[in-house]
C-alpha positions, 0 to 999 in steps of 0.5 A: 546514524539517528533513526526515528524508527528502529525494529530489531528482530521483532516477532508477534504471535497470536494465540488462536483457538482450534475451533470445533464444528457444530453446536456440540463443538461450540460448547466444547470451545467454551472450555477448550484449551486447544490453541495454536500459535500464529506468527503474524510477524517473524523476525522483522528488523529495519531502521528508518531515517528522518524524512524518508517515505517508505512503502510498506508492501505485502498482500492481505494478511502479510503482517503489515497492519500488525507491524504498524500497530506495534509501531503505533503502540497498539500492540506489544511485540512478543519478542524483539525491540521497537523504538519510535522517536527513541521510546518504546511505543507500547510503554509510552502510548500517550507520548507516542500518540502525541508524536505520530499522525495516523490515517487508517483505511476509511476510519476518519479521525474527524468529527462526523457532524462538525464542519472541518474547521471545528474538527481542526480546532478540536485537534489543536486543543487535543495536541496542544498546538500553539496559535502561531503553529496552528495558523502557520499550518493552515496557511501551508495547507491553503498554499498546497490545496484548495481547502478553504471551501471545505472548512465550513462543510460537515465531514458527513457531507464530504465525498470520499476524496474530500474526506481522505484529503481532510484526514491526511491534513488532520494527521499532519496538523500537529507537525508529527515527526512520523505519519502512518498512512494506510491505503490513502488513495483507495477508492479514489478517482485519478484526479484526487489520487494525484492531488493527495500524492502531491500533498503528501510529497509536499508536506514531507518535503516542507516538514521533513516528516517521515511517512510510512505508507501501506498500499496496493497501488503501484501508482502511490509507490512510484509517485511517493516512495524512495524505499520499499519494504516488502513483507509476506507471511510475516517475513521480510522479503525485500528492503531497498530503494525502488530503483533497485526493485525495478532494475532487479525485476526488469521493466515488466508491463502488462499488455491487455488486448481485445480480440473481439468487439464484446469479449465479455459475452464470450463463454469461458471456452471461447475466452480460452480459445482466444487466449490460446490463439494470442499465445500461439501468435506471440510464441511463434515470433518470440519463442526464446522470450518469457511471457505470462498469458492469462484472461481477465473476467471481462475477456481481455487477453493479458500478456505480462512482458519483460521489456528488458527482453523485448519491447511491448510495442513490437509484440503488439505490432506482431499481434496486429499483423496476424489478427484484428485488435479492437482495443488495447490497454497498458498496465505496470506490473502490479504490487501483487505480481512483484511480491509473488515474483519475490516470494517465488524467487527467494534465492535470487532475492539473496543476490538482490539485497 
């Protein structure tokens, strides 16, 4: 099997100074050799095939960005082996950069004051894209999204969504085998998120580009990822397809209800009383089922329900029979909740993999 990315027993450690407090401590720190070792990535191994879209998930500080930086050649692993397109990234940084595309957070690779088309022309020269390939790529972009109107627009005048869209197009422009996308839909509205997800999916299908996606948005994962890798505290917890993840954790969904017209105006004690009342009503009818109850800052009562045990609508109907419900929201289980469940149930995860 040929892989475009191979990681074998990769560790990354950072040497961090144990700092002292106060002015005197700051002076001591100048000459201190009191260091501690932080292991940001711990024995991570994975192989990624051409054309895969892999969701690389984990909470903040889990080690995602460190792993990505090692794959892009920015960081050298402390131990282990990494091959990207058959080369060691940190030893072949220039060659590696020619064969990857990167979109990291809100850091644009476009020229701020130039019209978008001028940024594309500069990238064409930087990556030595032939005239034919450049024209073919622009034609493909124009068939996928309404981009022509943005060609003459300076990047600084674009909305966040337009700039993100343009950055993704720039990352794919030289037709790299691999593209790394870090939180590509963060801060965007529902319409722009859908447009960007469709674009990524279409470019992956058309060019067979391998995509490594880091995100906290389960909508991105559901729309794009066939495979999920989850990391926490530097250690890989899960590596399998998304359907396996869903089946292992059941059909978890969150029911959010308002039991008062303006719950945000309730005191903390009143919010707790409302939640306790909802919890009592649910447990009265479903004492043998597992639920997780919490209250949001806005005063909504939140109920995490495993629909493999009981249907969400049955729970909602029972609540409505007992008390007045002013508003209802449904949410899929969040990425953070999935990660927490995986981490807390490590023994079951051995059965899942």
